[in-house]
N, C-alpha and C positions, 0 to 999 in steps of 0.2 A: 550572821544570817538569822533573821527572825522567823523564817518560814520552815526551818529545819524540823521542828517538833510539832507541827500543827495537827498531825493525826493523833498524837498522844494527848494533846490538849482537848481535841474534839471528843475522843472516847472517854476521857476523864469527866468532862462536862456532861456528856450523855449519860454516863453512869450515875452521876449525882442527881440529874433530873429524874431518871427512872427510879432511883431509890426513894426520892421524895414522893413520886406518884404512888409507888407501892405502899409507902408509909401512910399516905392519905387514904388509900383504899382500905387498908387494914383498920385504920381508925374508924372509918365509916361502918365497916362490918361489926366492929365491937360496939359502937354506939347503937346500931340498929338492933343488935341482940339484947342490949340493956333496955332499950325502949319497948320492944315487943313483949307481949305477955303470953302466957300459956293458957289463958282463959278460953272457954268455949265461946264461939261467936253467938250473938243474939239470934234466936230462931226467927224472930220477926224480920230482922235485917236480911237473913238468908232468904226468907220467903219473898221479900221485896225485890231482891236481886234476881231470883229465879223468875219472878213475874215479868221483870223488865227484859230479860234475855230470852223469854219463851218465844218460839217461832210463831210468826203471824199466821201461817197456813201450813198445810201438809200436802205434799204432792202424792197423789194416788196413781200408781202405774199398774196395778193389778187389773187385768181385763175384766175379770168377774165383778170386781167392786165397781168398775166404771160402768158396766151394764146396769148394775143395781142403782147407781146414782143417777144415770141418765134416764132410767125408767121412772124414777121417783120425781123427776123434774116436773114442775107445774106445767100443765097444758095451757097454751095461749090461744087467743082468738086468731083465726087466719087473717093475714094482712091482705088488703085489697091491692090491686095493681098500682094505684096512685100512691098508697102508703108505702109500699115496697120501693117504688121508684124514688120517692122523697127520702126515705131512710137509708137506702143502700145504693141503688143504681145511679142516682144523680151525682154521687161522688166522683165517678169517672166519666159518665156519659154527658154530663152538662158541659164539661170542658174538652172532651175528646181525648182523655188521657191515654197515652200509648196506643193510639190508633182506634180507640173505641168510637163507634159512630155517635155523633152528637145528637142529643135530644132535639127533635124538630128538623133534622136534616133528612128530608124525604128521599133524596137520591141515594145517600149512603145506606139508609135502612132498606130501601128497595133492592139495592145490590146485594146486601147481606142476606136478605130474605130469599132472593132468587138463588144465591150461591149455596145456601143451607138447605134448600128444598122446601121452603115454606115456613110457616109458623112452627110446625113440629120440629123442623131442623134447628130453628133458633132456640127453641126450648131445650132441645137436646144439647146444644152448644153451651147453654148456661148451666145445665145440670152437670155436664162433664168438664166444663172449663174450656176456655178458648184464649189463646195468646197469653196475655198477662192476667186475664180474669181467672181466678181460682174456681174450682167446682162449686156450684150453687152460689156463685158470687161471693164466696167466703163465709156464708152462713149455712152450715149443714142442717139447721133445723127447718129450712124452707121446704115446703111441699111442692110437688110438681104443679099443682093447681095455682099456688101462689106465684110461682115462676111464670107460668103461662099467663096469668093476669098481668104481671108486670110487662111481659113482652108485648102483649096485646095493647096495653096502655101506651107503651113507647111507640109502637107502630101507629096508633091513633094520633098521638102527639105529632108524629112526622107526616100525618096526612095520608097514610097508607091504609 
């Protein structure tokens, strides 16, 4: 019977393979220790590596620092209703994304205006957010006058 000692043969072959792998491992360790040197690395090379791995930006989470940074932000000119509509509102209102009344749809805008209680209600809905629209349409730097201008522009475009 040839199959009588197959376990012994397997373990013998396995032991030989493992011994060969450990031998190769130790040869690599010895070769690496012979190749490497104990010299100090080049300071220019270290500086180059540190420059390459330097973070691109720093996240500031301290509320006091955020107030200082936001106060120092450059003041911009107020946007007109048409500019604000083009830059921000049209992204959703031109296609009616997630139930937003489409630009130029007089019936939908009249219904929204009446349900909100007039232009002041629509402006309040934009400031506070409505449905999928975030507060201030996602731009916290907008003033109430800019939002009112955009709402009036969109109502005018709808013929209201």
